[in-house]
Structure formats: C-alpha cells, structure tokens
C-alpha positions in Angstrom: 79.6 31.4 42.4 76.2 30.4 40.3 76.0 27.2 38.4 76.2 28.0 34.7 73.3 26.2 34.0 69.8 27.4 36.0 68.1 24.7 38.1 65.7 22.3 35.4 62.4 23.2 38.0 63.5 27.1 37.6 60.3 29.4 37.0 61.0 30.3 33.5 58.4 32.9 31.4 57.5 30.0 28.5 58.2 26.4 28.7 57.5 24.7 24.5 55.8 21.7 24.7 57.6 18.8 24.0 57.1 17.8 20.3 56.3 14.1 20.5 59.2 12.0 18.8 58.2 10.7 15.6 57.2 6.9 15.0 60.1 4.4 14.7 60.4 1.7 12.2 60.3 -1.6 13.9 62.2 -5.0 12.5 61.4 -8.1 11.7 61.8 -11.2 14.3 64.0 -13.6 13.6 62.9 -17.2 12.9 65.1 -20.2 13.2 67.2 -20.7 10.3 67.6 -17.1 9.5 71.4 -15.8 8.1 72.4 -13.0 10.7 75.3 -10.9 9.4 77.7 -9.9 11.4 80.1 -6.4 10.6 82.9 -4.6 11.9 82.3 -0.7 12.2 84.6 -0.6 14.8 87.6 -2.5 15.7 88.4 -6.0 13.9 87.3 -8.6 16.6 89.9 -11.2 17.7 89.7 -14.1 15.5 89.4 -17.0 18.7 86.4 -14.7 19.9 84.7 -14.1 16.8 84.9 -17.6 15.9 83.6 -18.8 19.3 80.5 -16.5 18.9 79.8 -17.7 15.2 79.9 -21.1 16.9 77.5 -19.8 19.7 75.0 -18.6 17.4 75.1 -21.4 14.6 74.3 -24.0 17.6 71.1 -21.6 18.4 70.2 -22.4 14.6 71.2 -19.1 12.9 73.2 -19.1 10.3 76.3 -16.1 9.9 77.5 -14.3 7.4 80.6 -12.5 7.9 81.8 -9.2 6.2 84.8 -10.3 4.0 86.6 -7.7 5.4 86.2 -8.3 9.3 89.9 -9.0 10.2 91.4 -6.5 8.0 93.6 -3.7 10.0 92.2 -0.7 11.2 93.9 2.5 10.1 91.2 5.1 10.6 91.6 6.7 7.3 88.9 8.8 5.4 89.1 6.2 2.4 89.1 3.5 4.6 85.8 4.7 6.6 84.4 4.9 3.4 85.0 1.4 2.3 83.8 0.2 6.0 80.5 2.2 5.3 80.3 0.3 2.1 80.3 -3.0 3.4 77.7 -2.1 6.3 75.5 -1.1 3.5 76.5 -4.0 1.4 75.6 -6.5 4.4 71.9 -4.3 4.7 71.1 -5.1 1.3 71.8 -8.3 0.7 68.7 -9.8 1.2 69.4 -13.1 3.2 71.0 -11.3 5.9 67.6 -11.2 8.7 69.2 -9.2 11.3 72.8 -7.6 11.7 74.9 -7.8 14.7 78.2 -6.2 15.0 81.8 -7.8 15.9 82.7 -6.0 18.6 83.2 -2.4 19.6 86.2 -0.2 20.4 86.8 2.6 18.1 85.8 3.9 15.0 82.1 3.6 14.6 81.2 7.6 14.6 83.7 7.8 11.3 81.4 5.8 9.3 78.2 8.2 9.8 78.7 10.6 6.9 79.3 7.8 4.4 76.2 6.2 5.2 72.3 6.7 3.1 70.1 7.0 5.7 67.4 5.7 3.3 68.4 2.4 2.9 68.4 1.8 6.2 64.7 3.2 6.8 63.2 1.3 3.6 65.0 -2.0 4.8 64.4 -2.5 8.7 66.4 -4.9 10.3 67.6 -5.7 14.0 70.9 -4.4 14.6 72.5 -5.0 17.7 75.9 -3.9 19.6 77.4 -1.5 22.1 79.9 0.4 23.3 81.1 2.3 20.5 78.0 0.9 18.3 76.5 3.9 20.3 76.9 6.2 17.9 75.5 4.1 15.0 72.3 3.2 17.4 71.8 7.0 18.2 72.6 7.9 13.9 69.8 4.6 12.9 67.3 6.1 15.8 67.3 10.0 14.6 68.1 9.8 10.9 66.3 6.5 9.8 64.1 6.2 12.5 64.6 2.3 13.0 64.4 0.7 16.4 67.6 -0.5 17.0 69.2 -2.7 20.2 71.8 -2.5 22.5 73.2 -5.9 23.6 76.3 -7.8 22.8 78.6 -7.7 19.8 79.4 -11.4 18.6 82.8 -11.9 20.6 81.2 -12.0 23.5 78.8 -15.0 22.7 79.3 -17.9 24.4 77.8 -20.9 23.2 75.2 -22.7 25.7 71.8 -22.5 26.5 72.8 -21.3 30.1 74.5 -18.2 29.0 72.3 -15.0 30.6 73.8 -13.0 27.6 72.5 -15.1 25.0 69.4 -16.3 26.2 68.5 -12.5 26.1 69.8 -11.8 22.6 67.6 -14.4 21.6 64.2 -13.5 23.7 64.7 -10.0 22.2 65.6 -10.7 18.3 62.8 -13.5 18.3 59.7 -12.3 20.4 58.2 -9.2 19.7 57.3 -8.3 23.6 59.2 -10.6 26.1 57.3 -10.6 29.0 60.4 -10.6 31.2 60.9 -8.1 33.8 65.1 -6.8 32.9 67.3 -6.6 35.9 65.0 -7.7 38.9 66.6 -8.6 41.5 69.8 -7.8 40.4 69.9 -3.8 39.4 69.3 -1.1 42.8 67.3 1.2 43.2 68.3 4.1 44.4 65.5 6.3 43.9 61.9 4.7 43.6 59.1 5.5 41.8 57.5 4.7 37.8 57.8 5.9 34.7 57.3 4.9 31.1 58.4 6.1 28.4 60.4 4.9 24.9 63.8 3.9 25.8 67.5 5.8 25.1 70.7 5.7 25.3 73.9 3.5 25.6 78.0 4.2 26.6 77.7 7.8 27.9 80.7 8.8 26.4 79.2 8.4 22.8 75.7 9.9 24.1 77.7 13.0 25.0 79.8 13.0 21.5 75.8 13.3 20.2 75.6 16.5 21.5 75.0 19.7 18.9 75.1 16.8 15.7 72.1 16.3 13.4 72.3 12.7 15.2 71.7 14.3 18.8 70.3 11.5 21.4 66.3 12.5 21.3 65.5 12.7 25.4 62.1 13.5 24.8 59.8 11.9 27.4 62.4 9.2 27.7 63.6 6.0 29.9 67.7 6.9 29.4 70.1 4.2 29.8 73.6 5.0 30.5 76.5 3.2 30.7 80.4 3.7 30.6 83.5 1.7 31.1 87.2 2.7 31.7 86.6 5.7 33.4 87.3 8.1 37.2 84.2 9.4 38.2 85.5 12.7 37.7 84.9 11.9 33.8 81.4 10.2 34.0 80.6 13.8 36.4 81.5 16.0 33.7 79.5 14.1 31.0 76.7 13.7 32.9 76.8 17.7 33.8 77.3 18.3 29.9 73.7 16.5 29.3 72.0 18.4 32.0 73.8 22.1 30.5 72.7 21.1 27.1 68.6 20.0 28.2 69.0 16.6 27.8 67.8 15.9 30.9 65.3 18.3 31.3 62.2 15.9 29.6 63.3 12.7 30.8 61.5 10.4 32.5 63.7 7.7 34.1 67.5 6.7 34.4 68.8 3.7 34.1 72.5 3.4 35.2 74.1 -0.1 33.6 77.6 -1.0 34.6 80.2 1.7 35.4 83.1 0.8 35.2 84.4 3.2 38.4 86.7 2.9 40.8 84.7 1.3 43.7 85.9 2.9 46.7 84.3 6.0 44.7 80.6 4.3 44.8 79.3 6.1 47.8 80.7 9.2 46.5 79.4 8.9 43.1 75.5 8.2 44.0 75.5 11.4 46.7 76.8 13.5 43.6 74.4 11.8 41.4 71.6 11.9 43.5 72.0 15.6 44.6 73.0 16.8 40.6 69.2 14.9 39.6 67.6 15.8 43.0 64.7 18.2 41.2 64.5 15.6 38.5 61.8 13.6 41.1 62.2 10.6 38.8 63.0 7.0 39.1 66.3 6.0 39.0 68.2 2.6 38.6 71.5 1.5 39.3 73.9 -1.8 38.5 71.1 -2.6 35.6 73.2 -5.6 33.9 73.7 -4.4 30.2 77.2 -2.7 29.0 80.8 -4.3 29.9 80.4 -7.0 32.1 78.2 -9.9 32.3 75.5 -10.7 31.9 74.8 -7.7 29.2 71.4 -8.2 28.8 69.5 -6.8 25.8 67.7 -3.8 25.5 65.4 -2.8 22.8 66.2 1.0 22.2 63.2 3.1 20.4 60.8 0.7 22.3 58.1 1.9 24.8 59.0 0.3 28.0 58.3 0.5 31.9 60.7 1.2 34.4 59.9 0.3 37.9 61.8 1.0 41.2 60.9 0.3 44.9 63.2 -0.2 48.1 65.5 -2.3 46.9 65.6 -3.1 43.0 63.9 -2.7 40.0 63.5 -3.7 36.1 62.5 -2.7 32.7 59.9 -4.3 31.0 58.3 -4.0 27.6 55.5 -2.0 27.0 54.9 -2.4 23.5 56.1 -4.6 20.4 60.1 -4.0 19.4 59.2 -6.2 16.8 57.1 -6.5 13.5 54.9 -9.3 13.6 55.5 -12.0 11.4 52.8 -11.2 9.0 54.2 -7.5 8.8 57.5 -8.8 7.7 59.0 -5.7 5.6 60.1 -7.1 1.7 63.8 -5.9 1.0 63.8 -2.5 -1.2 66.8 -1.3 -3.4 65.3 1.7 -4.0 
C-alpha cells in the first residue's frame, strides 16, 4: 500500500516559495544583581528542589522573586488557568524582573494560552527559560509575540556550585549575546554528517506535535529542528515524527538535532534505522544524543536564533551564528501600553 504522504523529493507542478520567517525580538542580557522571576505555568514545583534552585541563582549573583502562588495545588480548571495566566503576565510586567524562569514542567502550560495577551510579551522582551511542558509557551511566544526564548533548565533542576554544566550553560546563554561555545561537541553523536545554518526551533516532541493546526504552529521554514522526549516508547516517537512529516513540517528543515530521548535502549538501533529511513530523502545533517532535555546536563539553547549545525563522522555541535540577546545599550524599556 502506498504511504498516505508523498515523498518529500517527489516532483510537483508548482512549489510555492518559502517565505522567510519574521524577525524575532531579542531580550536583554542579564547583569549581576538583576532579579529573576520564577513562575509555575505547569505543575507546582517541589518545595525542596525549588529552594535549592533559588539558592543556586542567588549564589550566582541573581536575586529571585517567586510567583506568590507558585506552590498552589493545580486543579486545571478554567478559572485557575486564568489566574496562572494573570500571574505570568504580572511577573512579566514587573519592571524589576529582567528574566523569567519556570519553576518546573509537567502539564498545564497549554491551558494558559487562550488567556495570554501577546502584546504584553512583544512590547517587553525578556529572557524566558524552561523545557518539557514549557515548549507550548516557547512556541506560542515565538509565533504570537515574535520573541526569542531559551530551551533550558527549570529552577528545580539547578544545583548550587560553579562546576554544574547545566548552570554554567544557562548563565552563559543569559549573559552573553553570542557565546563562542560549540554546544554538544564530544557528547552528541552524528548519524548523518553535514553542515547547515538556520533558525533554531523545537523542544519537547509531544508539545511540538500538539501545535499542528493551531495559530502557534511550529515554524520550521529553513530551521534547525531540535527535538527531545521522555517516558515514551519508540512507537509513540515514531507516530509523532510521522505526523510532523505528514503535516509538511519537515519539508524545509535544514538539519535535525535529537536531544535526550528516553526510549528503551534495546530499541535504539531499531529507532535509528527507522529514523534514517524516514528522513533519507531530506539529505540533511542529523545529530543524536545532544545533551539537552530530561537528563543531565541540560544545556541551554537559544530558540529563535540563527545557529550553525556541524556533524562529522563521529560527533557534532551547535554554535551561534548571531546574537540571541540585545546589546546592553539596546536594553529595552518596559512598556505598559
């Protein structure tokens, strides 16, 4: 039986031109002494882990202010969704808060989206950090508020100490407009060598899939696509990737980076065989085991920023091709209108 999607390389009478994605706003870099706001758009974080993360940020030189309802039990009802949306926007409008990090992931971020005003975020660019369930907010902010965001740890992941790779990567991404680090080099594993440049996008695969058909559908035009997942069998990852392909969202991707995939390790070879077969006609570089996602370390990635993907016979890396942050003299002023 023929597949229900045409091969990407199949000839067609007319291929419409790829419209370049819109420019995205750059948030300002953090400087020592800046206050970081902590919100909980998904689950409520565990108290002990939350305070450990607070200590890590304060020891690094950044005061922390917590959402007043960060530990409130989640019932996921409409009126509580509205409250969490209001709390997020309130934290965003606080002039002393220069960046916002999520307390934890879990579930619930997508429920906030109908109650968020994109103009609040668009007019007040701030660095916004998280992963997993936070992917819903990342993709919404990029599409609806034209804002660059950061796929990185939540506060409950952070551990005090200068040697923690997750913490070092986070602070580098938030304080340096264009870090020189070759992210993932020597750790990530190349499965198809090559070279590509494009805007980085993606996140948790299940949340990426959920955007299909929405006003905040992931924009993969000329993109380097980053995907990570946790707790799913190979068959679920398989069908999610097939959905992305069937929706046409892999057609114009320039490279793919797979982060940490929590699959049954006995299925690894089978998964890679499937993956290479599914993507064989794309002829793009593919990187696996990139150190970002639900394991340690969880390196911070600048979503919405142009990056370079390099893969060779063994390993590969991502590097910045442009500034993810505004220069200090360009630091935006808070707008309340």
